[in-house]
C-alpha distance (Angstrom), angle and dihedral (degrees) to the residues before:
residue distance angle dihedral
M1 . . .
T2 3.81 . .
P3 3.81 121.3 .
K4 3.79 88.9 -112.9
N5 3.79 92.0 56.8
K6 3.77 90.3 47.1
L7 3.80 89.9 56.4
F8 3.80 96.2 49.1
I9 3.78 94.6 42.0
G10 3.80 88.1 47.8
I11 3.77 90.2 54.4
L12 3.83 91.5 51.4
A13 3.80 91.3 46.9
F14 3.80 90.7 50.0
M15 3.81 90.5 50.1
L16 3.84 90.7 50.1
I17 3.84 92.3 49.9
V18 3.80 92.8 48.6
N19 3.84 90.6 48.0
I20 3.82 90.7 53.3
L21 3.80 92.1 46.7
V22 3.83 92.2 48.7
I23 3.82 97.2 42.1
F24 3.79 95.4 48.0
D25 3.81 93.7 32.6
I26 3.82 94.1 -127.6
N27 3.79 103.4 175.8
Q28 3.80 106.4 150.7
F29 3.82 108.4 151.3
Y30 3.84 85.6 3.8
I31 3.82 90.3 -74.7
R32 3.83 92.0 148.2
A33 3.79 93.3 49.0
I34 3.84 93.7 48.3
L35 3.79 98.8 42.9
A36 3.80 95.9 38.7
F37 3.83 90.9 50.3
I38 3.84 92.1 49.7
F39 3.80 90.3 46.7
I40 3.78 98.6 48.1
I41 3.80 94.1 42.8
T42 3.82 96.9 48.4
I43 3.82 114.6 20.5
P44 3.80 100.0 61.9
G45 3.85 90.9 49.2
L46 3.77 91.8 43.2
L47 3.81 92.1 54.7
I48 3.82 91.2 47.7
M49 3.82 89.9 50.6
L50 3.83 89.3 50.4
C51 3.80 91.0 47.9
L52 3.80 89.8 52.0
K53 3.87 90.5 46.0
I54 3.78 91.8 -131.8
R55 3.82 106.1 177.9
N56 3.77 142.6 152.5
I57 3.82 95.8 53.1
N58 3.81 125.5 117.9
F59 3.77 125.7 -101.8
W60 3.80 97.7 -98.5
E61 3.80 95.1 50.5
Y62 3.76 90.5 46.2
L63 3.79 89.6 50.8
V64 3.83 97.8 50.7
Y65 3.82 91.6 46.5
T66 3.82 89.1 49.3
V67 3.81 93.0 51.6
G68 3.77 92.7 42.8
L69 3.81 92.5 51.2
S70 3.82 90.9 46.3
V71 3.81 91.0 54.1
S72 3.81 90.0 47.5
F73 3.79 89.4 48.8
I74 3.78 92.3 52.7
M75 3.80 92.7 50.9
F76 3.81 99.5 43.0
A77 3.83 97.3 35.6
G78 3.81 87.9 47.3
L79 3.80 90.2 48.7
A80 3.82 90.6 51.1
V81 3.80 91.8 49.6
N82 3.83 90.1 45.8
W83 3.82 91.6 55.3
I84 3.82 104.6 31.6
L85 3.79 102.7 47.7
P86 3.87 95.5 55.1
W87 3.82 89.1 42.7
L88 3.81 89.9 55.5
N89 3.84 89.7 45.6
I90 3.79 90.4 -120.8
T91 3.82 95.4 127.0
D92 3.76 138.9 -19.9
K93 3.82 90.6 -145.2
P94 3.81 103.5 61.2
L95 3.79 94.7 156.6
S96 3.80 94.2 64.2
L97 3.81 123.3 106.6
Y98 3.80 106.1 -94.4
P99 3.85 98.9 42.1
I100 3.84 89.7 49.9
L101 3.85 93.2 43.5
I102 3.78 94.5 48.7
C103 3.81 95.0 43.7
F104 3.82 93.6 44.8
D105 3.81 92.2 48.4
T106 3.76 91.4 49.9
I107 3.82 93.9 49.6
L108 3.82 91.5 44.8
L109 3.80 92.0 50.3
V110 3.79 89.7 52.0
L111 3.81 89.9 50.4
W112 3.83 88.8 46.9
L113 3.83 91.6 55.3
I114 3.80 91.8 46.8
A115 3.81 92.5 47.4
Q116 3.80 91.6 50.0
R117 3.80 92.6 51.1
R118 3.78 92.1 45.1
N119 3.78 93.0 53.4
E120 3.81 103.2 45.7
D121 3.82 90.6 124.5
N122 3.81 88.1 78.6
V123 3.78 95.8 -145.4
H124 3.74 131.2 136.5
L125 3.78 107.9 -49.9
L126 3.73 109.0 162.3
I127 3.73 146.6 34.5
F128 3.77 107.9 -11.6
P129 3.83 124.7 132.1
F130 3.82 107.9 -101.9
E131 3.81 92.9 -136.3
E132 3.82 92.2 55.1
Y133 3.76 89.2 44.0
Q134 3.77 91.0 58.9
K135 3.81 92.9 40.8
E136 3.81 98.3 51.3
G137 3.78 98.2 37.1
R138 3.79 129.1 -127.3
K139 3.82 97.6 -85.5
K140 3.79 94.4 56.2
L141 3.74 95.0 50.9
K142 3.78 124.1 99.9
F143 3.78 122.2 -138.8
F144 3.80 93.6 -116.1
P145 3.78 123.1 58.1
K146 3.74 127.1 -107.7
F147 3.78 115.7 -117.1
P148 3.80 112.6 -121.1
Q149 3.76 118.5 -102.5
L150 3.84 105.5 -107.5
S151 3.77 125.7 -160.5
W152 3.77 123.2 -142.7
L153 3.82 87.8 -99.3
D154 3.82 90.8 53.2
R155 3.80 90.5 51.1
I156 3.77 91.5 52.3
F157 3.79 93.0 51.2
I158 3.84 91.3 46.7
I159 3.84 94.7 49.1
I160 3.80 98.2 46.0
P161 3.86 100.4 63.0
I162 3.84 91.3 51.0
F163 3.83 87.3 72.2
F164 3.81 94.1 56.4
P165 3.87 96.8 77.9
F166 3.78 91.3 47.2
M167 3.81 90.3 51.5
A168 3.87 89.0 48.2
V169 3.85 91.2 53.7
I170 3.79 94.0 45.5
G171 3.81 91.8 46.9
A172 3.83 90.7 50.3
F173 3.81 91.5 48.5
L174 3.81 91.5 50.4
L175 3.78 90.8 51.9
N176 3.82 91.8 45.5
N177 3.79 86.9 57.7
H178 3.86 89.5 50.1
G179 3.79 90.8 -104.0
T180 3.78 133.2 134.4
N181 3.76 128.1 -57.8
I182 3.83 93.2 -142.4
V183 3.82 94.8 110.7
T184 3.82 92.7 52.8
M185 3.80 90.5 46.2
I186 3.79 91.4 51.0
M187 3.76 90.0 48.7
L188 3.82 93.2 52.9
G189 3.79 91.5 46.9
A190 3.83 91.0 47.2
I191 3.85 90.9 52.3
A192 3.83 89.7 52.2
V193 3.82 91.8 49.2
Y194 3.79 92.0 44.8
V195 3.79 92.3 53.2
F196 3.77 90.4 49.3
L197 3.83 90.9 50.8
V198 3.81 91.2 48.2
V199 3.79 88.0 56.5
I200 3.83 91.8 47.6
F201 3.88 92.7 50.7
R202 3.85 96.4 31.9
D203 3.82 94.4 121.0
K204 3.82 92.3 51.8
L205 3.83 97.8 48.0
N206 3.75 127.9 92.5
E207 3.79 108.3 -112.3
N208 3.85 90.3 -123.1
V209 3.80 87.4 71.5
F210 3.82 91.4 70.1
P211 3.84 100.9 61.5
W212 3.83 90.0 36.3
A213 3.82 91.4 55.0
L214 3.81 94.3 44.5
Y215 3.84 90.9 54.6
W216 3.80 96.2 52.0
M217 3.80 95.3 41.8
G218 3.82 91.0 48.6
L219 3.83 90.7 47.5
A220 3.80 90.2 52.1
L221 3.80 92.6 52.5
L222 3.80 91.5 50.9
L223 3.81 94.2 47.3
M224 3.77 90.5 47.1
Y225 3.83 86.5 69.4
S226 3.82 105.1 25.4
M227 3.83 92.8 55.1
R228 3.82 92.7 53.3
S229 3.82 108.2 110.9
W230 3.83 123.2 18.8
Y231 3.81 84.8 -104.9
F232 3.79 120.0 25.3
M233 3.77 143.2 -38.5
G234 3.77 110.7 -145.3
S235 3.78 140.8 31.6
D236 3.83 106.3 -110.0
V237 3.77 93.6 52.4
V238 3.81 90.4 56.6
S239 3.78 91.6 56.0
E240 3.83 90.1 43.2
Y241 3.81 89.3 53.4
H242 3.82 89.9 51.2
F243 3.80 92.4 61.6
F244 3.77 92.1 43.1
D245 3.77 87.2 51.9
L246 3.81 90.6 51.3
A247 3.82 90.7 52.4
I248 3.78 90.6 50.2
K249 3.82 96.8 45.6
N250 3.85 94.4 43.2
S251 3.83 93.0 37.1
I252 3.78 88.3 -138.7
W253 3.82 137.7 78.9
D254 3.78 108.3 -126.2
I255 3.77 119.3 -174.3
T256 3.85 92.9 175.7
K257 3.83 95.9 64.4
Y258 3.80 97.9 37.5
T259 3.76 111.2 38.2
Q260 3.82 97.5 166.0
G261 3.78 117.3 129.8
Y262 3.80 92.8 -110.0
N263 3.77 92.4 59.7
V264 3.79 91.0 53.9
C265 3.82 88.6 67.9
L266 3.77 112.9 85.4
S267 3.80 87.5 -166.1
V268 3.82 89.7 74.9
S269 3.79 99.8 33.6
I270 3.81 119.3 30.9
L271 3.85 96.1 20.1
P272 3.85 98.2 54.4
A273 3.81 91.6 36.1
I274 3.79 91.5 58.7
L275 3.79 92.8 41.3
N276 3.78 87.8 52.9
L277 3.84 91.3 51.7
F278 3.77 91.9 55.5
I279 3.78 100.8 37.0
N280 3.83 99.4 36.1
L281 3.83 97.1 -160.2
D282 3.75 126.9 141.3
S283 3.79 101.3 -60.3
L284 3.79 91.3 -127.1
L285 3.84 89.0 64.0
I286 3.82 91.0 61.0
F287 3.83 86.4 70.2
K288 3.83 100.0 29.5
L289 3.85 99.4 43.9
I290 3.82 114.2 7.2
S291 3.80 95.1 49.2
P292 3.86 93.1 53.6
L293 3.78 90.0 47.1
I294 3.79 89.5 57.2
F295 3.81 98.5 37.2
S296 3.80 94.8 51.7
I297 3.80 87.7 70.9
I298 3.80 86.0 76.4
L299 3.83 88.0 79.0
I300 3.81 90.6 59.6
I301 3.82 88.4 47.8
I302 3.78 92.1 52.4
Y303 3.79 90.6 46.4
L304 3.82 92.1 51.6
F305 3.81 91.9 44.0
F306 3.76 94.3 53.8
K307 3.79 91.8 45.5
N308 3.79 86.7 72.0
F309 3.80 89.1 66.7
S310 3.78 105.7 24.4
N311 3.86 143.2 24.8
T312 3.78 126.7 -78.9
F313 3.79 94.1 -100.5
F314 3.80 96.6 52.4
S315 3.83 90.8 45.2
F316 3.78 89.9 54.1
L317 3.81 90.9 50.9
A318 3.81 91.2 47.3
G319 3.79 89.1 54.3
F320 3.80 90.0 49.4
F321 3.81 89.7 50.4
F322 3.83 90.0 52.2
M323 3.81 92.7 53.7
S324 3.87 92.3 45.2
Q325 3.83 93.1 74.1
V326 3.76 123.2 105.0
D327 3.80 91.4 -128.8
Y328 3.79 91.1 57.4
M329 3.79 94.2 52.9
S330 3.82 103.0 34.1
V331 3.79 106.9 20.4
M332 3.81 106.9 36.5
P333 3.85 93.8 56.1
S334 3.81 88.6 57.3
V335 3.84 97.7 43.9
I336 3.79 102.8 58.8
R337 3.81 95.1 168.2
Q338 3.81 90.2 58.5
E339 3.82 91.2 46.7
I340 3.80 92.0 59.0
A341 3.80 93.2 41.6
L342 3.82 91.3 51.6
L343 3.78 89.6 49.3
F344 3.83 89.6 57.6
F345 3.79 92.4 42.5
G346 3.78 88.4 55.8
L347 3.80 91.5 49.3
M348 3.83 89.8 51.3
L349 3.81 90.2 54.2
L350 3.81 91.7 45.6
V351 3.79 96.6 49.7
L352 3.80 92.4 41.5
F353 3.83 90.9 63.1
S354 3.82 96.5 35.0
K355 3.81 112.8 127.7
E356 3.81 100.9 -170.4
I357 3.80 101.0 55.4
N358 3.79 123.2 88.1
P359 3.87 108.7 -100.9
K360 3.78 93.7 -123.8
I361 3.81 91.9 48.9
K362 3.79 89.3 45.2
N363 3.82 91.1 54.7
L364 3.82 90.1 48.6
L365 3.78 92.4 52.3
F366 3.80 90.8 45.6
V367 3.85 89.6 55.0
I368 3.86 93.1 44.8
F369 3.79 92.1 51.2
G370 3.82 90.4 42.6
F371 3.79 92.8 53.4
S372 3.85 89.7 46.3
M373 3.82 90.6 52.6
I374 3.78 91.8 49.7
V375 3.83 93.7 53.8
S376 3.81 90.5 44.3
H377 3.85 103.2 58.6
Y378 3.78 132.3 -6.7
S379 3.86 100.7 -152.1
T380 3.79 94.5 49.7
S381 3.78 89.2 47.2
Y382 3.83 93.3 49.5
I383 3.79 89.8 54.3
A384 3.80 93.4 44.8
L385 3.79 94.6 47.5
A386 3.80 91.6 48.1
L387 3.79 88.6 48.0
F388 3.78 94.8 52.1
L389 3.80 91.8 43.1
F390 3.86 94.0 52.2
T391 3.81 91.1 42.6
Y392 3.82 90.7 53.1
I393 3.81 92.7 48.2
L394 3.85 90.1 50.2
T395 3.80 90.5 48.6
L396 3.84 89.0 52.6
I397 3.80 89.3 52.5
Y398 3.78 89.9 48.5
K399 3.86 90.7 50.1
L400 3.81 90.2 52.3
Y401 3.82 87.5 51.5
E402 3.85 90.2 51.3
N403 3.82 92.0 47.2
R404 3.78 90.0 54.6
K405 3.86 89.7 51.3
I406 3.83 90.4 49.1
K407 3.85 91.3 51.3
K408 3.78 89.3 50.5
E409 3.88 88.9 47.7
K410 3.77 91.1 -120.2
L411 3.79 90.4 120.4
K412 3.77 131.3 37.4
L413 3.82 118.9 -125.2
E414 3.78 92.4 -122.5
Q415 3.78 90.0 55.2
K416 3.81 91.6 60.7
S417 3.82 113.7 123.7
E418 3.79 120.4 -110.2
F419 3.81 117.2 -149.3
Y420 3.83 121.3 -162.5
L421 3.82 94.0 -155.4
T422 3.83 102.7 88.7
G423 3.78 129.6 -172.1
A424 3.82 90.1 -118.3
L425 3.81 91.8 60.0
V426 3.77 93.4 48.2
L427 3.82 91.6 46.7
I428 3.81 92.3 50.6
L429 3.81 91.3 52.1
L430 3.81 92.4 46.6
I431 3.85 92.2 50.2
F432 3.79 93.3 48.3
G433 3.80 89.9 45.9
F434 3.81 90.8 52.2
L435 3.83 92.1 47.6
W436 3.80 94.0 47.8
Y437 3.78 99.3 42.7
S438 3.78 98.6 34.6
Q439 3.80 109.1 27.5
I440 3.82 107.0 24.4
T441 3.77 98.2 32.3
N442 3.81 132.5 12.7
A443 3.82 97.8 -123.3
S444 3.81 91.3 119.6
S445 3.80 88.1 79.2
N446 3.82 87.3 72.3
I447 3.76 95.2 61.5
I448 3.85 91.3 37.6
D449 3.80 90.9 55.3
F450 3.80 91.2 44.4
T451 3.78 93.2 51.0
H452 3.83 93.5 43.2
N453 3.86 93.9 50.4
S454 3.79 92.9 42.7
L455 3.82 93.8 51.4
N456 3.78 92.8 44.0
N457 3.81 90.4 53.4
F458 3.79 97.8 39.8
N459 3.79 90.1 103.9
N460 3.78 87.5 60.5
L461 3.77 91.9 60.0
F462 3.77 95.2 122.5
R463 3.79 98.0 35.6
E464 3.82 110.0 121.6
D465 3.83 95.8 -134.9
M466 3.82 90.8 53.2
Q467 3.78 92.0 48.1
M468 3.77 91.1 54.1
Q469 3.74 93.1 59.8
G470 3.80 119.3 100.0
Q471 3.74 129.2 -9.0
S472 3.74 114.4 -62.5
F473 3.78 130.1 -150.0
L474 3.80 88.9 -142.0
D475 3.80 89.9 55.9
Q476 3.80 86.9 73.6
F477 3.81 88.6 72.6
R478 3.80 94.7 57.2
L479 3.81 112.0 99.7
E480 3.80 89.7 -163.0
P481 3.83 116.7 38.8
A482 3.80 115.6 -126.9
Q483 3.86 110.6 -94.9
K484 3.80 116.4 -126.9
D485 3.77 125.3 -160.4
A486 3.79 93.8 -125.4
N487 3.80 94.6 177.7
A488 3.79 92.0 54.5
M489 3.81 89.0 48.0
L490 3.79 90.4 52.7
Q491 3.79 93.3 49.7
Q492 3.80 90.7 47.4
E493 3.80 89.8 51.0
L494 3.81 91.2 50.3
V495 3.80 92.6 50.4
S496 3.79 91.0 47.4
I497 3.82 91.7 51.8
Q498 3.81 93.1 46.3
N499 3.78 90.1 53.5
K500 3.81 91.9 51.6
T501 3.83 100.0 44.1
N502 3.76 134.8 69.2
S503 3.82 111.8 -108.9
V504 3.83 92.7 -151.1
N505 3.86 113.5 125.8
T506 3.81 93.1 9.9
Y507 3.80 122.9 127.0
P508 3.85 120.0 -85.2
P509 3.82 115.5 -100.6
E510 3.83 94.0 -114.6
I511 3.83 90.8 64.0
F512 3.78 97.0 56.6
K513 3.81 99.8 31.8
D514 3.80 89.9 109.8
S515 3.82 93.9 43.5
S516 3.76 101.1 86.2
I517 3.82 120.0 170.5
K518 3.77 112.3 -122.7
F519 3.79 134.5 -179.1
I520 3.82 113.9 -111.2
P521 3.82 112.5 -144.6
L522 3.79 115.1 -123.2
E523 3.82 116.7 -92.2
L524 3.76 117.3 -111.9
T525 3.78 131.3 -154.2
K526 3.82 115.9 -104.4
S527 3.78 117.3 -95.3
K528 3.77 130.0 -147.4
F529 3.78 91.2 -163.9
K530 3.76 134.5 73.8
M531 3.83 116.9 -92.7
T532 3.81 92.5 -114.1
E533 3.82 90.6 53.0
T534 3.79 94.6 48.6
N535 3.79 92.0 47.1
K536 3.81 90.7 55.0
I537 3.82 91.9 48.4
Y538 3.81 92.9 48.6
L539 3.78 90.6 47.5
V540 3.80 89.1 58.2
L541 3.82 92.2 44.5
G542 3.79 90.5 48.7
I543 3.80 90.9 53.9
I544 3.81 90.1 50.4
K545 3.81 90.0 52.3
K546 3.79 91.3 52.7
L547 3.82 92.0 45.5
G548 3.78 87.6 65.1
Y549 3.79 90.6 66.8
I550 3.81 92.3 41.0
F551 3.82 92.3 53.2
I552 3.82 89.4 51.9
F553 3.80 90.6 53.8
I554 3.86 91.8 47.0
G555 3.80 89.9 49.1
L556 3.78 92.4 49.4
I557 3.80 94.8 51.7
F558 3.80 92.4 44.0
S559 3.81 91.8 48.5
L560 3.77 93.0 50.4
F561 3.78 92.0 54.4
L562 3.80 92.8 41.5
S563 3.86 93.9 50.6
K564 3.81 90.4 48.4
K565 3.79 90.6 49.1
K566 3.80 93.9 48.1
K567 3.82 91.9 38.7
D568 3.75 89.3 -129.9
T569 3.81 105.4 162.8
E570 3.82 97.5 -168.7
Y571 3.80 93.8 47.3
F572 3.79 89.2 47.1
L573 3.82 90.6 51.6
L574 3.82 91.7 49.1
S575 3.80 90.1 50.1
L576 3.79 90.5 47.0
I577 3.83 92.0 52.4
G578 3.79 90.3 48.1
L579 3.80 92.2 50.6
I580 3.83 90.5 49.0
F581 3.80 89.2 52.3
F582 3.82 90.4 50.8
I583 3.80 90.3 50.9
F584 3.84 90.2 48.2
M585 3.81 89.7 55.7
V586 3.74 92.4 52.0
L587 3.82 92.8 46.3
I588 3.75 95.9 47.6
T589 3.77 88.7 50.0
L590 3.79 93.2 51.8
I591 3.83 94.7 46.4
P592 3.80 108.6 86.3
L593 3.81 112.6 -117.5
G594 3.79 89.1 12.7
S595 3.77 96.2 105.1
I596 3.84 90.4 45.1
S597 3.78 96.3 52.1
Y598 3.79 95.8 50.9
G599 3.76 109.9 1.7
T600 3.76 120.1 -117.8
L601 3.77 94.3 -128.3
R602 3.84 89.6 54.8
L603 3.84 87.4 54.1
Y604 3.79 87.4 46.6
Q605 3.82 91.1 55.4
Q606 3.81 89.7 50.6
G607 3.81 89.4 47.6
L608 3.77 91.2 52.2
M609 3.78 88.5 68.7
V610 3.77 83.7 74.7
M611 3.77 102.9 22.7
S612 3.86 103.3 45.8
I613 3.79 91.7 89.4
F614 3.82 89.9 55.2
S615 3.78 91.1 60.7
I616 3.83 87.7 59.6
I617 3.77 92.1 43.5
G618 3.80 89.9 49.0
L619 3.80 90.8 51.1
E620 3.78 91.5 48.1
F621 3.83 92.1 48.4
S622 3.85 92.6 46.7
F623 3.81 93.2 55.7
K624 3.81 98.5 30.6
K625 3.81 93.4 121.9
L626 3.80 91.8 62.5
P627 3.85 122.5 86.4
K628 3.78 112.3 -85.2
G629 3.82 95.5 -113.0
I630 3.81 94.0 51.1
R631 3.82 90.9 42.6
I632 3.82 91.7 54.5
I633 3.82 91.8 48.4
I634 3.82 91.2 50.8
I635 3.79 92.0 49.4
V636 3.85 94.9 49.7
L637 3.86 91.2 43.9
F638 3.77 90.2 53.0
L639 3.79 92.3 48.5
V640 3.82 93.3 46.6
I641 3.82 92.2 49.5
Y642 3.82 89.6 45.1
F643 3.90 88.9 52.3
L644 3.83 92.6 49.0
I645 3.80 91.2 49.5
F646 3.76 95.2 54.0
T647 3.79 95.1 42.3
G648 3.83 89.8 57.3
F649 3.81 92.4 -116.9
F650 3.83 93.8 127.8
N651 3.81 92.1 40.4
Q652 3.78 89.3 56.9
L653 3.81 93.8 47.5
I654 3.78 97.6 44.5
G655 3.85 98.8 34.6
N656 3.82 128.2 -166.6
N657 3.81 91.8 97.6
I658 3.79 140.5 96.1
P659 3.84 108.4 -68.3
F660 3.81 119.9 -118.3
S661 3.84 113.0 -127.0
N662 3.82 90.8 -137.8
L663 3.83 88.2 63.6
N664 3.81 105.0 30.4
N665 3.80 143.3 45.2
F666 3.76 94.7 -141.3
G667 3.77 139.3 48.8
H668 3.81 139.9 79.1
S669 3.82 96.5 -63.0
Y670 3.81 93.4 43.7
N671 3.79 93.4 50.3
I672 3.80 92.8 49.9
Y673 3.78 101.6 41.7
F674 3.83 109.4 25.1
I675 3.82 114.0 97.5
S676 3.81 114.3 -160.3
N677 3.81 132.2 -158.9
T678 3.77 91.1 -113.4
E679 3.78 91.5 55.6
I680 3.80 93.2 51.0
N681 3.83 90.6 48.8
S682 3.79 92.9 49.3
I683 3.82 92.4 46.3
Q684 3.80 90.8 51.6
W685 3.82 90.9 47.4
L686 3.81 90.7 50.2
S687 3.83 91.1 49.7
N688 3.83 89.6 56.8
E689 3.77 90.0 56.2
N690 3.84 92.8 71.9
I691 3.77 90.9 -139.9
T692 3.77 118.6 -153.9
K693 3.80 98.6 176.5
K694 3.78 127.2 85.0
L695 3.77 115.6 -76.4
Y696 3.80 126.6 -144.3
A697 3.81 125.3 -165.7
S698 3.81 139.3 141.9
R699 3.78 111.9 -80.2
I700 3.83 89.6 -113.8
Y701 3.84 89.1 76.7
K702 3.79 95.6 56.7
S703 3.78 95.4 100.3
P704 3.86 97.5 36.5
F705 3.82 90.0 51.9
Q706 3.82 90.7 56.8
T707 3.80 97.4 39.4
F708 3.82 103.5 40.9
G709 3.77 100.6 26.5
S710 3.83 109.9 21.5
L711 3.83 85.7 -128.8
P712 3.79 124.1 155.3
Y713 3.77 116.2 -101.1
P714 3.84 107.8 -86.0
D715 3.74 129.8 -130.5
W716 3.78 99.3 -101.5
N717 3.77 98.8 -155.3
I718 3.80 108.4 89.9
F719 3.79 94.4 -173.5
P720 3.86 114.7 150.8
Q721 3.78 89.6 -140.3
I722 3.83 92.9 66.1
L723 3.81 103.3 30.6
R724 3.81 116.6 120.7
K725 3.78 117.8 -130.2
N726 3.82 97.4 -124.9
S727 3.80 96.0 38.8
Y728 3.78 129.0 114.9
V729 3.81 119.8 -115.7
Y730 3.80 118.5 -161.2
A731 3.82 121.5 -155.2
G732 3.78 117.2 -170.6
N733 3.83 131.7 -176.7
S734 3.78 94.4 -65.1
E735 3.83 94.3 51.1
T736 3.82 96.2 40.2
V737 3.78 101.1 40.7
F738 3.76 103.7 25.0
K739 3.85 98.3 25.8
K740 3.77 91.3 -131.4
A741 3.84 128.8 131.0
Y742 3.81 124.0 -173.0
T743 3.76 133.7 -142.3
L744 3.80 130.3 -176.6
I745 3.81 115.6 -115.2
Q746 3.78 125.2 166.6
G747 3.79 93.9 -17.4
G748 3.82 96.5 -49.4
S749 3.77 136.6 95.7
I750 3.79 109.3 -115.8
P751 3.85 118.5 -162.0
Y752 3.81 119.5 -141.3
N753 3.79 136.8 169.4
F754 3.81 111.4 -74.4
P755 3.89 107.9 -128.1
T756 3.84 95.6 -122.8
E757 3.82 96.6 150.6
F758 3.80 92.4 47.9
L759 3.79 91.6 51.2
N760 3.82 93.8 46.4
D761 3.84 90.0 50.4
N762 3.84 98.2 44.5
K763 3.80 108.1 25.1
N764 3.80 138.3 47.6
K765 3.77 119.2 -112.2
I766 3.83 102.7 -133.0
Y767 3.81 98.5 172.2
N768 3.82 136.0 32.0
N769 3.78 126.5 161.5
G770 3.80 97.9 168.1
G771 3.81 94.0 -95.4
S772 3.81 103.6 43.6
E773 3.79 134.3 38.4
I774 3.81 134.3 -167.5
F775 3.77 124.5 -158.9
K776 3.77 129.8 -165.9
């Protein structure tokens, strides 16, 4: 039997085994979950790669394309089944197990037949280093790749990072049970030491160690946050889960009934619904475990992308810089739709600059990944489409400049630059984006509202109240955060609400005259040092945080001049894209409401997929006069310290700072985003009451009320002065344990004293489970 036949028979056998496991629900020792996940996340993409005859690329690039195409297949094949089966009157529940299994098996068998016919030459098809492929010649190559020869040192560096995700999960579970954070702290310290040792032994390590290590470290940082709480940490992920749950319960994705922005994203509806059908785990784990397993591949993509422009070592450090951001660790795990969209955005960048793939196939992959990004997340797609459009326009201007030089004989025709980003590719993406967001769904209203509000308020650009809204990229450069009079803001909010609402059936003024609403200062971690000492330490750490942005800017400017000097078209295009991203961040910060609608730091995280390498280049350029060995040590020390700052490691050791929710069971972030068992139980109890009266609760329960209780959105201002007598008041973990309620003012969650005494004196407590209370 030839190696080719072994591969195709192996795929059929794997498909048969998975079908048996799924149909008969054989899941001892999680065998169904493991094998079904590996199957659905690799085999569809592998068959598509074989159909396209993509060869001569290394293992890691082949792997990321395979996974990306598999995820695309799940979404678009699932979408086709979701639309076609009801249209043919075959079933009104297309997203149930047997319709999906039968349709997917049929499509995969067709792809299997096409792939077999397309690869009858029986030459090297898969993961074999291109250099060795050329060296050994086609006839000497086997169908399957050779595993690299690993030294004992390589094996050590490959084994160690596998433990990091397990430590992250154990650390999260300990904290969920109100235990210590010591395991998580050890894990963060171990990652920092591991990276330092990788740099020390970089010349002795097999280059496969670098992408391998990035994946496991990145996965650990995601799990450190996603596994906090037995339910979810975050707000967006709760709403995303709601629409996934609707798709599962109704066995169909329906955009006509549920037109909210979350439901537009196939990444949190059809994709997890189909994964859930195959894997059959607790549905929460699809978001808490499976999504991080998939998204962590983005670090391999970033590593491979930057290898086109730099060496292996710098690409590894750029990947480490990308994962060292707060948004990667504490925002991405709670914004699943953006995770998947960024994954496809990274694949678009990687394939755009690929040198080994046929140009026509490269364009096809670029379009597939672009379409997948568009149906995954609207905001990420808006930014990406604008980026590609502006980049193409600038390349056109540059081509005109070159044509003028050619006419003046200052440049030879063969020296003319060739750009891979064509107008046809950009136009195809724009048309599909228009059709998806405007015609098929109604997501275009998001960007229309954003643009309308931003333009209407542009004249308020320098007004103080507008500048306080949202989280600004430019705020990172302030050594001392702007102080806000939170109490005045609360009183202003109270007066504004009283003027808008009817005072009928509220309590008389004499009852709540002693129940004033006051801002509660944020809790800080305990410090073992004097205040003056901690202030000096945090001043230094704050400067290091800001240097990260400065080094990116230095690297960008240096790279633009260097690429122009070397006449390196690809390097110039990368620098140009990075500069456009930097300008985007400044603009979206300056536009009022811009940083609220999307979040500048989320844009920054997307931009780092292009700009991370410039932070390393900026560091290298800044210390270029030092000897190479000392320069490398300084660079890695800076990156390790930078990593430990953003993970909260130093905050925890030093104290007297805002606690990180991945390391503590208290604090502003914990109160807002942590969902406890007692809260879920009380929400479900309240939903069974069939309430008809007005409901009051902190704004942090808006999403959990909808997702876990199908309750109406509450009024999130629990001010005694506006409470109705017969209304319900919900108190969750934050209000019951920490005596804090939260309201939303100018884009931020403001904590204030929960009126416990007032409620006890004037309302009946109808529910209490030790962590949540309900008053009526």
